[in-house]
Backbone as CSV, one residue per row, in Angstrom:
resi,resn,N_x,N_y,N_z,CA_x,CA_y,CA_z,C_x,C_y,C_z
1,MET,18.067,-6.284,9.332,17.086,-5.482,9.437,15.718,-6.306,9.012
2,PRO,14.741,-6.101,9.785,13.511,-6.831,9.746,12.727,-6.266,8.403
3,THR,12.091,-6.950,7.477,11.297,-6.575,6.399,10.239,-6.070,6.707
4,ILE,9.433,-5.121,5.848,8.037,-4.513,6.331,7.141,-5.714,6.444
5,PHE,7.266,-6.832,5.908,6.397,-7.926,5.917,6.557,-8.487,7.568
6,THR,7.909,-8.722,7.923,7.898,-9.188,9.226,7.169,-8.336,10.182
7,LYS,7.700,-6.967,10.158,6.869,-6.003,10.983,5.464,-6.161,11.167
8,ILE,4.869,-6.413,9.917,3.330,-6.633,9.899,3.105,-7.930,10.579
9,ILE,3.849,-9.095,10.135,3.353,-10.320,10.924,3.641,-10.121,12.361
10,ASN,4.500,-9.570,12.879,4.823,-9.519,14.425,4.051,-8.254,15.224
11,GLY,3.190,-7.626,14.454,2.199,-6.777,14.928,3.087,-5.377,15.110
12,GLU,4.228,-5.170,14.586,4.895,-3.976,14.799,4.274,-2.715,13.640
13,LEU,3.546,-3.130,12.828,2.990,-2.473,11.977,1.621,-2.946,11.689
14,PRO,0.393,-1.950,11.503,-0.951,-2.690,11.304,-0.916,-3.398,9.944
15,GLY,-1.897,-4.426,10.205,-2.031,-5.349,8.886,-3.329,-6.189,9.139
16,ARG,-3.821,-6.323,7.958,-5.234,-7.339,8.137,-4.880,-8.453,7.861
17,ILE,-4.322,-9.216,8.902,-4.247,-10.536,8.929,-5.428,-11.638,8.701
18,VAL,-5.328,-12.488,7.786,-6.304,-13.507,7.574,-6.001,-14.854,7.862
19,TRP,-4.685,-15.223,8.369,-3.939,-16.313,8.489,-2.814,-16.270,9.321
20,SER,-2.428,-17.106,10.045,-1.245,-17.107,10.903,-1.038,-18.377,11.559
21,ASP,0.068,-18.858,11.255,0.542,-20.064,12.034,2.051,-19.900,12.492
22,GLU,2.519,-21.091,12.638,3.959,-20.821,13.334,5.114,-20.649,12.017
23,ARG,4.562,-20.774,10.729,5.516,-20.891,9.551,5.171,-19.620,8.600
24,VAL,3.841,-19.344,8.558,3.382,-18.555,7.433,2.031,-17.497,8.189
25,ALA,2.083,-16.264,7.438,0.948,-15.529,7.748,0.460,-14.890,6.453
26,ALA,-0.830,-14.541,6.422,-1.471,-14.036,5.081,-2.190,-12.888,5.638
27,PHE,-1.925,-11.732,4.582,-2.729,-10.517,5.165,-3.120,-9.678,3.722
28,LEU,-3.866,-8.825,3.929,-4.233,-8.050,2.693,-3.342,-6.988,2.255
29,THR,-3.004,-7.008,0.831,-2.136,-5.950,0.504,-2.934,-4.553,0.540
30,ILE,-2.045,-3.603,0.767,-2.885,-2.203,0.703,-2.736,-1.606,-0.649
31,ALA,-2.273,-2.281,-1.639,-2.416,-1.950,-3.086,-2.815,-3.067,-3.865
32,PRO,-3.906,-3.435,-3.676,-4.731,-4.837,-4.391,-4.894,-4.328,-5.915
33,LEU,-4.580,-5.579,-6.511,-5.126,-5.733,-7.935,-6.620,-5.812,-8.165
34,THR,-7.105,-6.467,-7.069,-8.622,-6.730,-7.137,-8.845,-6.748,-5.626
35,PRO,-10.015,-6.427,-5.248,-10.698,-6.611,-3.731,-10.297,-8.088,-3.272
36,GLY,-9.784,-8.007,-2.070,-9.561,-9.430,-1.572,-8.080,-9.862,-1.824
37,HIS,-7.308,-9.004,-2.529,-5.911,-9.524,-2.903,-5.134,-9.679,-1.535
38,THR,-4.566,-11.006,-1.306,-3.695,-11.328,-0.040,-2.496,-11.607,-0.620
39,LEU,-1.559,-11.373,0.478,-0.312,-11.874,0.264,0.147,-13.067,1.301
40,VAL,0.738,-13.954,0.815,0.896,-15.245,1.658,2.454,-15.142,1.890
41,VAL,2.980,-15.035,3.280,4.451,-14.678,3.496,4.949,-15.698,4.689
42,PRO,5.908,-16.277,4.089,6.747,-17.218,5.329,7.174,-16.187,6.431
43,ARG,7.247,-16.896,7.429,7.727,-15.884,8.549,9.153,-15.761,8.300
44,ALA,9.743,-16.835,7.739,11.249,-16.789,7.666,11.613,-15.672,6.705
45,GLU,12.527,-14.841,6.848,13.031,-13.844,5.906,13.767,-14.176,4.776
46,VAL,13.120,-14.719,3.665,14.011,-15.647,2.734,13.617,-14.691,1.553
47,ASP,14.476,-13.950,0.820,14.285,-13.057,-0.158,13.522,-13.615,-1.299
48,GLN,14.180,-14.740,-1.936,13.606,-15.417,-3.196,12.775,-16.561,-2.955
49,TRP,11.894,-17.009,-3.429,11.049,-18.211,-3.412,11.780,-19.322,-3.781
50,THR,12.595,-19.248,-4.766,13.496,-20.524,-5.100,14.340,-20.977,-3.943
51,ASP,14.669,-19.840,-2.875,15.808,-20.154,-1.902,14.833,-20.819,-0.613
52,LEU,13.591,-21.082,-0.690,12.953,-21.494,0.584,13.101,-22.947,0.684
53,ASP,13.163,-23.327,1.844,13.302,-24.866,1.995,12.155,-25.427,1.283
54,PRO,12.263,-26.763,0.679,11.240,-27.171,0.125,9.973,-27.488,0.649
55,ASP,10.233,-27.837,2.021,8.877,-28.231,2.913,8.285,-26.805,3.241
56,LEU,8.963,-25.705,3.391,8.333,-24.360,3.670,7.587,-23.843,2.453
57,TYR,8.017,-23.968,1.294,7.446,-23.676,0.041,6.068,-24.489,-0.246
58,ALA,6.333,-25.766,0.297,4.880,-26.494,0.172,3.977,-26.024,0.967
59,HIS,4.274,-25.658,2.237,3.477,-25.035,3.190,2.908,-23.751,2.681
60,VAL,3.781,-22.779,2.309,3.209,-21.594,1.804,2.289,-21.829,0.532
61,MET,2.265,-22.760,-0.469,1.282,-23.148,-1.425,0.184,-23.497,-0.868
62,ALA,0.386,-24.580,0.084,-0.865,-25.042,0.781,-1.870,-23.909,1.340
63,VAL,-1.315,-23.198,2.182,-1.769,-22.011,2.500,-2.359,-21.156,1.624
64,SER,-1.545,-20.836,0.616,-2.025,-20.027,-0.633,-3.356,-20.638,-1.264
65,HIS,-3.229,-21.984,-1.147,-4.448,-22.772,-1.873,-5.878,-22.575,-0.879
66,THR,-5.601,-22.729,0.505,-6.882,-22.487,1.357,-7.158,-20.937,1.158
67,ILE,-6.380,-20.084,1.255,-6.723,-18.495,0.853,-7.513,-18.375,-0.368
68,GLY,-6.962,-18.945,-1.338,-7.625,-19.031,-2.771,-9.164,-19.374,-2.836
69,GLY,-9.417,-20.463,-2.104,-10.619,-21.145,-1.657,-11.517,-20.237,-1.201
70,ALA,-11.042,-19.429,0.032,-11.648,-18.348,0.758,-12.121,-17.291,-0.318
71,LEU,-11.196,-16.816,-0.934,-11.333,-15.655,-1.967,-12.401,-16.086,-2.876
72,LYS,-12.227,-17.290,-3.355,-13.499,-17.626,-4.552,-14.667,-17.530,-3.902
73,ARG,-14.914,-18.107,-2.702,-16.220,-17.903,-2.194,-16.495,-16.453,-1.541
74,ALA,-15.878,-15.798,-1.012,-15.795,-14.318,-0.580,-16.127,-13.375,-1.607
75,PHE,-15.461,-13.558,-2.775,-15.845,-12.506,-3.666,-16.555,-13.044,-5.039
76,ASP,-16.931,-14.396,-5.148,-17.513,-15.052,-6.319,-16.689,-14.821,-7.658
77,ALA,-15.337,-15.034,-7.460,-14.727,-14.958,-8.750,-14.820,-16.128,-9.602
78,PRO,-14.511,-15.971,-10.880,-14.317,-16.983,-11.852,-13.109,-17.772,-11.751
79,ARG,-11.945,-17.101,-11.419,-10.630,-17.563,-11.208,-10.342,-16.767,-9.954
80,ILE,-9.073,-17.588,-9.481,-8.129,-17.100,-8.418,-6.755,-17.019,-9.026
81,GLY,-6.144,-15.822,-9.021,-4.971,-15.500,-9.519,-3.904,-15.706,-8.526
82,LEU,-2.860,-16.304,-8.725,-1.649,-16.424,-8.171,-0.322,-15.996,-8.738
83,ILE,0.284,-15.395,-8.096,1.618,-14.607,-8.828,2.617,-14.797,-7.724
84,VAL,3.974,-14.970,-8.207,5.186,-14.775,-7.290,6.008,-13.997,-8.203
85,ALA,6.173,-12.684,-7.811,6.886,-11.743,-8.270,8.107,-11.438,-7.699
86,GLY,8.041,-10.968,-6.431,9.291,-10.713,-5.747,9.998,-9.585,-5.871
87,PHE,9.671,-8.440,-6.514,10.346,-7.497,-6.823,10.163,-6.224,-5.774
88,GLU,8.835,-6.260,-4.940,8.548,-5.309,-4.251,9.206,-5.215,-2.948
89,VAL,9.139,-6.542,-2.271,9.855,-6.610,-0.920,10.842,-7.458,-1.118
90,PRO,11.890,-7.488,-0.329,12.962,-8.653,-0.554,12.622,-9.655,0.518
91,HIS,11.398,-10.149,0.431,11.008,-11.240,1.421,9.885,-12.018,0.535
92,ALA,10.122,-13.236,0.358,9.334,-14.214,-0.489,7.945,-14.081,-0.126
93,HIS,6.930,-13.995,-1.004,5.721,-13.901,-0.867,4.951,-14.113,-2.159
94,VAL,3.556,-14.637,-2.040,2.685,-15.163,-3.086,1.662,-14.035,-3.041
95,HIS,1.217,-13.481,-3.994,0.090,-12.880,-4.445,-1.243,-13.701,-4.680
96,VAL,-2.039,-13.749,-3.802,-3.408,-14.637,-4.256,-4.627,-13.491,-4.273
97,PHE,-5.372,-13.474,-5.319,-6.313,-12.313,-5.536,-7.476,-13.128,-6.387
98,PRO,-8.839,-12.382,-6.281,-9.862,-12.822,-7.325,-9.557,-12.095,-8.873
99,ALA,-9.686,-13.199,-9.647,-9.522,-12.682,-11.010,-10.607,-13.003,-12.040
100,HIS,-10.867,-11.795,-12.762,-11.974,-11.899,-13.677,-11.636,-11.993,-14.963
101,ASP,-10.387,-11.591,-15.311,-9.808,-11.657,-16.687,-8.319,-11.224,-16.689
102,MET,-7.759,-11.638,-17.836,-6.168,-11.436,-17.680,-5.603,-10.189,-17.215
103,ALA,-6.536,-9.024,-17.506,-5.866,-7.700,-17.086,-5.942,-7.469,-15.514
104,ASP,-6.507,-8.478,-14.707,-6.315,-8.234,-13.338,-5.158,-8.681,-12.847
105,PHE,-4.245,-9.280,-13.562,-2.875,-9.599,-13.299,-1.747,-8.458,-13.673
106,ASP,-2.194,-7.454,-13.938,-1.311,-6.252,-14.297,-1.074,-5.510,-13.233
107,PHE,0.177,-5.488,-12.738,0.443,-4.830,-11.334,0.421,-3.192,-11.568
108,GLY,0.436,-2.708,-12.884,0.333,-1.377,-13.194,-1.013,-0.624,-12.922
109,ARG,-2.022,-1.925,-12.688,-3.501,-1.467,-12.412,-3.762,-1.436,-10.820
110,ALA,-2.730,-1.815,-9.953,-2.937,-1.851,-8.707,-3.618,-0.711,-8.061
111,ASN,-4.425,-0.772,-7.159,-5.048,0.490,-6.685,-4.611,0.721,-5.282
112,SER,-3.660,1.774,-5.129,-3.278,2.016,-3.656,-3.732,3.023,-3.015
113,ASP,-5.155,3.388,-3.513,-6.093,4.486,-2.756,-7.229,3.747,-2.555
114,VAL,-7.292,2.615,-2.113,-8.433,1.756,-1.254,-8.561,2.411,-0.160
115,PRO,-10.009,2.754,0.286,-10.563,3.442,1.687,-10.281,2.324,2.633
116,ALA,-9.700,2.814,3.949,-9.620,1.809,4.853,-10.699,1.049,5.142
117,GLU,-12.033,1.557,5.084,-13.101,0.726,5.280,-13.475,-0.268,4.354
118,ASP,-13.023,-0.133,2.834,-13.403,-1.123,2.029,-11.880,-2.268,2.427
119,LEU,-11.094,-2.040,2.776,-10.196,-3.020,3.206,-10.508,-3.916,4.340
120,ASP,-11.208,-3.035,5.313,-11.756,-3.934,6.395,-12.786,-4.779,6.054
121,ALA,-13.614,-4.104,5.198,-14.676,-5.099,4.757,-14.286,-6.333,4.084
122,HIS,-12.967,-6.078,3.185,-12.891,-7.320,2.480,-12.171,-8.200,3.398
123,HIS,-11.465,-7.780,4.407,-10.810,-8.496,5.434,-11.962,-9.393,6.256
124,GLN,-13.023,-8.879,6.492,-14.132,-9.419,7.272,-14.734,-10.653,6.220
125,ARG,-14.937,-10.306,4.994,-15.275,-11.348,4.071,-14.444,-12.510,3.833
126,ILE,-13.075,-12.313,4.067,-12.272,-13.610,3.916,-12.283,-14.230,5.152
127,LEU,-12.214,-13.524,6.203,-12.453,-14.190,7.679,-13.681,-15.214,7.670
128,ALA,-14.736,-14.511,7.203,-15.852,-15.373,7.021,-15.822,-16.470,6.308
129,ALA,-15.098,-16.352,5.005,-15.100,-17.458,4.186,-14.049,-18.629,4.635
130,LEU,-13.034,-18.017,5.425,-12.093,-19.149,5.979,-13.009,-19.773,7.168
131,ASP,-13.713,-19.170,7.803,-14.674,-20.015,8.776,-15.674,-21.123,8.159
132,ARG,-15.937,-20.930,7.038,-16.918,-21.904,6.610,-16.446,-23.321,6.600
């Protein structure tokens, strides 16, 4: 059965996709730690990041690096956080987000009530930063 991430990547569920290639997609989470919080997800449905083929892992990290640079530009963040947690969805993914202090790394503070228009604005800011 496809994961929720596969359904977003394949367009079966709505998503604010900022990156898509033959191996990886990146899209905004609906419960961000900070504005711009993006998930980088391999298309392959592999549960744990340690089970990813090393070449695919390297590509996921290269895309995460590119997304991180765009987030830094788009949100003028002093740091970019990167977390591989893997408990929410059984599909490997990397959390990349603007970080202002260590509290921004606390999933207990994730905001699951962000207005759609704010998420849309964050999406556009990231896309614009990627085009630079």
